[in-house]
C-alpha positions in Angstrom: 69.4 65.8 78.1 70.3 63.1 75.6 72.4 65.6 73.7 74.6 66.2 76.7 75.7 62.6 76.7 77.1 62.9 73.2 78.7 66.3 73.4 82.1 66.3 71.8 85.1 68.2 73.3 86.9 70.4 70.8 90.4 71.8 71.5 92.2 74.4 69.4 96.0 74.0 69.3 98.6 76.2 67.5 101.0 74.4 65.2 104.5 75.2 66.4 105.9 75.1 62.9 103.3 77.1 61.0 101.7 79.2 63.8 98.3 78.0 62.3 95.4 77.2 64.7 94.1 73.6 64.2 90.9 72.2 65.8 90.8 68.7 67.2 88.1 66.5 68.6 89.1 64.8 71.9 88.3 61.1 71.2 89.9 59.7 74.3 92.0 60.4 77.4 94.1 58.0 79.2 96.0 58.1 82.5 99.2 56.0 82.1 102.2 55.7 84.3 101.3 58.9 86.2 100.7 61.0 83.1 97.6 62.0 81.2 97.5 61.6 77.4 95.0 62.7 74.9 94.0 61.0 71.6 92.9 63.8 69.2 91.4 63.7 65.8 92.0 66.7 63.5 88.7 68.1 62.3 89.9 69.1 58.9 92.2 67.7 56.2 92.2 64.2 57.8 91.2 61.9 55.0 92.9 58.9 56.6 91.2 59.6 59.9 94.4 59.3 61.8 94.5 60.5 65.4 97.4 62.0 67.3 98.5 61.4 70.8 99.6 64.3 73.0 100.8 64.5 76.6 99.4 66.8 79.2 102.1 68.9 80.8 102.6 72.1 82.7 104.4 75.1 81.0 106.7 77.5 82.8 103.6 79.4 84.2 102.0 76.3 85.6 99.4 76.2 82.8 98.2 73.0 81.2 99.6 72.4 77.7 99.4 69.5 75.3 102.9 68.5 74.0 104.2 66.0 71.5 105.8 62.9 72.9 109.5 63.1 71.8 110.6 59.8 73.3 109.8 56.9 70.8 109.7 54.3 73.6 107.2 56.3 75.6 105.1 57.0 72.5 105.0 53.3 71.6 103.9 52.3 75.1 101.2 55.0 75.2 99.9 54.1 71.7 99.7 50.4 72.8 97.9 51.4 76.0 95.3 53.4 74.0 94.9 50.5 71.6 94.3 48.1 74.5 92.2 50.3 76.8 90.2 52.4 74.5 90.3 51.3 70.8 90.2 47.5 71.2 86.4 47.5 71.2 86.2 49.3 67.8 85.4 46.9 64.9 87.2 48.6 62.0 86.0 45.9 59.6 82.3 46.5 60.3 80.2 47.7 57.4 
């Protein structure tokens, strides 16, 4: 039962440029200004441990898809909201 509490959610996305499948761990979700956003951490080749933020949208068939945020202002607002709501409790200087 304790294992269920710490289960991680993994999503596989296809890179539009390369067509390569990439696995991500969902580290947080956030509802902000009527939209849902995901903070995702790539599982491989992520030495800097940088996360990406994607927006949940519907495709032409009504299916859920995660999309990049093209609007710089929207991205900055969402990144700040994630920092304030989710990541503000993380002490990056702890050893």
